[in-house]
C-alpha positions as CSV (number, residue, x, y, z in Angstrom):
1,Y,-18.4,12.4,-9.9
2,M,-17.2,10.1,-7.0
3,L,-20.7,10.3,-5.4
4,L,-22.3,9.7,-8.8
5,T,-20.5,6.3,-9.2
6,Q,-21.2,5.4,-5.6
7,D,-23.4,2.2,-5.2
8,G,-25.1,2.4,-1.8
9,V,-22.2,2.9,0.7
10,V,-19.7,1.4,-1.8
11,L,-17.2,3.7,-3.4
12,Q,-16.5,2.5,-6.9
13,P,-13.5,3.6,-9.0
14,G,-15.5,4.6,-12.1
15,A,-18.6,4.3,-14.2
16,R,-17.5,1.4,-16.4
17,S,-19.1,-2.1,-16.0
18,Y,-18.0,-2.2,-12.4
19,N,-19.9,-4.0,-9.7
20,R,-16.8,-4.0,-7.5
21,T,-14.7,-1.9,-5.3
22,W,-11.0,-1.9,-4.6
23,M,-9.4,-0.9,-1.3
24,R,-6.7,0.7,-3.5
25,D,-9.2,3.2,-5.0
26,G,-11.5,3.3,-2.0
27,A,-8.8,4.5,0.4
28,M,-7.9,7.4,-1.8
29,M,-11.5,8.3,-2.6
30,A,-12.4,8.2,1.1
31,S,-9.5,10.5,1.9
32,T,-10.5,12.8,-1.0
33,L,-14.1,13.0,0.1
34,M,-13.1,13.9,3.6
35,R,-11.1,16.7,2.3
36,L,-14.3,18.0,0.7
37,G,-16.3,17.5,3.9
38,F,-18.1,14.2,3.0
39,F,-17.4,12.4,6.3
40,N,-20.5,10.2,6.4
41,E,-19.8,8.7,3.0
42,A,-16.2,7.9,4.1
43,N,-17.4,6.5,7.4
44,D,-20.0,4.2,5.9
45,Y,-17.6,2.8,3.3
46,L,-14.9,2.1,5.8
47,D,-17.3,0.5,8.2
48,W,-18.6,-1.7,5.4
49,Y,-15.1,-2.7,4.3
50,A,-13.7,-3.3,7.8
51,E,-16.4,-5.9,8.4
52,R,-14.8,-7.9,5.6
53,V,-11.2,-8.0,6.8
54,E,-10.6,-11.7,7.2
55,P,-9.8,-13.4,10.6
56,D,-6.2,-13.9,9.6
57,G,-5.8,-10.2,8.7
58,L,-6.0,-10.4,4.9
59,V,-7.7,-7.2,3.7
60,P,-9.5,-8.4,0.6
61,P,-8.1,-6.2,-2.2
62,I,-11.4,-6.4,-4.1
63,L,-15.0,-6.7,-2.9
64,D,-18.2,-7.1,-5.0
65,T,-20.7,-4.4,-4.3
66,S,-22.9,-7.1,-2.9
67,G,-20.4,-7.4,0.0
68,N,-19.0,-10.7,-1.2
69,V,-15.3,-11.1,-1.4
70,Y,-14.2,-11.1,-5.1
71,D,-12.6,-14.5,-5.8
72,G,-11.2,-13.8,-9.3
73,W,-7.8,-12.7,-10.6
74,G,-5.9,-10.7,-8.0
75,R,-7.7,-12.2,-5.0
76,N,-4.5,-13.5,-3.3
77,I,-1.8,-11.5,-5.2
78,E,-2.5,-7.9,-4.4
79,W,-0.8,-6.8,-1.1
80,D,-1.2,-3.0,-1.2
81,S,-4.6,-3.3,0.4
82,Q,-3.0,-4.1,3.8
83,G,-1.3,-0.7,4.2
84,Q,-4.1,1.1,2.4
85,F,-6.8,-0.1,4.8
86,I,-4.8,0.9,7.9
87,Y,-4.1,4.3,6.3
88,A,-7.8,4.8,5.5
89,I,-8.8,4.1,9.1
90,M,-6.2,6.5,10.4
91,E,-7.2,9.1,7.8
92,Y,-10.7,9.1,9.2
93,Y,-9.4,9.6,12.7
94,R,-7.0,12.4,11.5
95,F,-9.9,14.3,10.0
96,T,-12.5,13.7,12.7
97,G,-10.7,12.9,15.9
98,D,-13.3,10.1,16.3
99,R,-11.7,7.9,18.9
100,E,-14.7,5.6,19.0
101,F,-14.3,4.9,15.3
102,L,-10.6,4.1,15.8
103,E,-11.4,1.8,18.7
104,K,-14.1,0.0,16.8
105,H,-11.7,-0.9,14.0
106,F,-8.4,-1.3,15.8
107,D,-8.7,-5.1,15.9
108,A,-9.0,-5.2,12.1
109,V,-6.0,-2.8,12.0
110,R,-4.0,-5.2,14.3
111,R,-4.9,-8.2,12.2
112,A,-3.9,-6.4,9.0
113,M,-0.5,-5.7,10.5
114,T,-0.1,-9.3,11.6
115,Y,-0.8,-10.4,8.0
116,L,2.0,-8.1,6.8
117,V,4.3,-10.0,9.1
118,R,3.2,-13.3,7.6
119,L,3.7,-11.9,4.1
120,R,7.2,-10.7,4.9
121,E,8.1,-14.1,6.4
122,R,7.9,-15.6,3.0
123,T,10.8,-13.6,1.6
124,L,12.8,-13.9,4.8
125,N,12.9,-17.7,4.4
126,S,16.5,-18.6,3.6
127,E,15.4,-20.8,0.7
128,Y,13.2,-18.2,-0.9
129,S,15.9,-16.5,-3.1
130,E,19.0,-18.7,-2.8
131,K,18.8,-19.8,-6.4
132,I,18.0,-16.4,-7.8
133,E,20.7,-14.1,-9.2
134,A,21.4,-11.3,-6.7
135,G,18.6,-12.9,-4.7
136,E,19.4,-11.0,-1.5
137,R,17.6,-8.0,-3.0
138,L,14.3,-9.8,-2.3
139,Q,14.9,-10.5,1.4
140,G,12.4,-9.0,3.8
141,I,10.1,-7.2,1.2
142,L,6.6,-8.3,0.3
143,P,6.1,-11.2,-2.1
144,P,5.1,-10.8,-5.7
145,S,1.8,-9.2,-6.6
146,I,-0.2,-7.5,-9.4
147,S,-1.2,-4.5,-7.3
148,H,0.9,-2.3,-9.6
149,E,-1.2,-2.6,-12.7
150,G,1.7,-2.1,-15.1
151,F,2.6,-5.8,-14.8
152,I,0.8,-8.8,-16.2
153,K,2.7,-11.3,-14.1
154,P,3.2,-10.9,-10.4
155,V,6.4,-9.0,-9.4
156,H,8.1,-7.8,-6.2
157,S,6.5,-4.4,-6.4
158,Y,7.8,-1.5,-4.3
159,W,4.3,0.0,-4.7
160,D,3.1,-2.6,-2.1
161,D,6.1,-2.0,0.1
162,F,5.6,1.8,0.2
163,W,2.0,1.2,1.3
164,A,3.1,-1.3,3.9
165,I,5.5,1.3,5.3
166,R,2.6,3.7,5.6
167,G,0.5,1.0,7.2
168,W,3.1,0.2,9.9
169,A,3.4,3.9,10.7
170,D,-0.3,4.5,11.0
171,G,-0.8,1.2,12.8
172,S,1.7,2.1,15.5
173,E,0.2,5.6,15.8
174,A,-3.3,4.1,16.3
175,A,-2.0,1.8,19.0
176,E,-0.4,4.7,20.8
177,I,-3.5,6.8,20.6
178,L,-5.5,4.0,22.1
179,G,-3.0,3.2,24.8
180,R,-1.9,-0.1,23.4
181,E,1.7,0.5,24.4
182,Y,2.9,-3.1,23.7
183,L,1.3,-3.2,20.3
184,A,2.7,0.3,19.5
185,G,6.2,-0.8,20.3
186,W,5.8,-4.0,18.3
187,A,4.5,-2.1,15.3
188,K,7.3,0.4,15.5
189,T,9.9,-2.4,15.6
190,E,8.3,-4.4,12.8
191,G,7.9,-1.2,10.7
192,Q,11.6,-0.2,11.2
193,E,12.8,-3.6,10.2
194,F,10.6,-3.6,7.2
195,R,11.8,-0.2,6.1
196,N,15.4,-1.3,6.4
197,S,14.6,-4.3,4.2
198,V,12.9,-2.1,1.6
199,K,15.8,0.4,1.5
200,A,18.3,-2.4,1.2
201,S,16.3,-4.0,-1.6
202,I,16.0,-0.8,-3.6
203,D,19.7,-0.1,-3.2
204,K,20.7,-3.6,-4.2
205,T,18.4,-3.6,-7.3
206,I,19.9,-0.3,-8.4
207,A,23.4,-1.7,-8.0
208,W,22.5,-5.1,-9.7
209,K,21.0,-3.4,-12.7
210,S,23.4,-0.3,-12.7
211,L,20.4,2.0,-12.7
212,D,20.3,5.8,-12.5
213,Y,16.7,5.9,-11.3
214,I,14.5,4.4,-8.6
215,P,13.0,1.2,-9.9
216,V,9.4,0.2,-9.3
217,D,10.1,-3.5,-8.8
218,A,12.9,-5.7,-7.6
219,D,12.6,-8.2,-10.5
220,K,13.5,-6.2,-13.6
221,G,14.3,-2.8,-12.2
222,T,11.5,-1.2,-14.3
223,P,11.3,2.6,-14.5
224,D,7.9,4.2,-13.6
225,P,8.2,7.5,-11.8
226,T,4.4,8.0,-11.6
227,S,4.3,5.0,-9.3
228,I,7.4,6.0,-7.3
229,A,5.6,9.2,-6.6
230,I,3.5,7.5,-3.9
231,A,6.7,7.1,-1.9
232,L,6.4,10.9,-1.4
233,F,2.7,11.2,-0.9
234,P,0.6,9.7,0.6
235,T,2.9,6.9,1.9
236,E,5.6,9.3,3.1
237,A,8.2,6.5,2.5
238,R,10.9,8.9,1.2
239,N,13.5,7.9,3.7
240,V,14.0,4.5,1.9
241,L,15.1,6.3,-1.3
242,S,18.4,7.7,-2.2
243,P,17.9,11.5,-2.5
244,E,20.3,11.8,-5.4
245,I,18.8,9.0,-7.4
246,L,15.3,10.2,-6.6
247,D,16.2,13.6,-7.9
248,R,17.5,12.1,-11.1
249,T,14.4,9.9,-11.5
250,F,12.1,12.9,-11.7
251,R,14.4,15.2,-13.6
252,S,14.7,12.5,-16.3
253,Y,11.0,12.0,-16.3
254,Y,10.4,15.8,-16.6
255,R,12.7,16.0,-19.5
256,M,10.9,13.1,-21.2
257,V,7.6,14.9,-20.8
258,K,8.9,18.2,-22.1
259,D,10.4,16.4,-25.2
260,R,7.1,14.6,-25.8
261,D,5.2,17.9,-25.6
262,A,7.6,19.3,-28.3
263,W,6.8,16.7,-30.9
């Protein structure tokens, strides 16, 4: 089905009236295709997308299948694509061991990491949250976005943060593999500082709202276990979550599903 909805080298997320591709969907589809042995299709798509990473490091969250950058809603308020792009490049290397591929795209990976720093600097500004109740919960995480499609208005979405954690981990690994020791050290430091901020934000949001579950955003403390699940796989960001509250989050969700099935 994924190959059926492919348009040239472009992986599209469905057969609706799409003439666009999202890095959000494309990264996961490429990873899935490689698990099934379709390495050329993943390679072609990632080559095509990497050419469109912007000079400042912004990974366009949406591209038209023509190759043009989509300029509509979401263009500058979806931040998960930064981590997803880095993850997708490293996924290809993990499956194939193709060092030449990794070398070819490392500059785009480096720029994507640099853009993550720029995004984080917005919320580290001392004036950013000083007039917001419990505003310290917003410090050092990524700014508001609509990447998590459960929100109409942009929010500080942990979905983006989990993907950024993965991006920092994969970016530092790529630098190590290619012998960029300085960049590997820089990425590890930035990644650790970012993880510390995300963990502090989640803990402060839980305390602020008196929650007994992991929230999906720092604005309202919204429950959404299906989105928190990406902190376990594929982003492997579990260490920023309280084990006890994480356990309660999914036990409560499981009970809700069982109760619904009994209706």
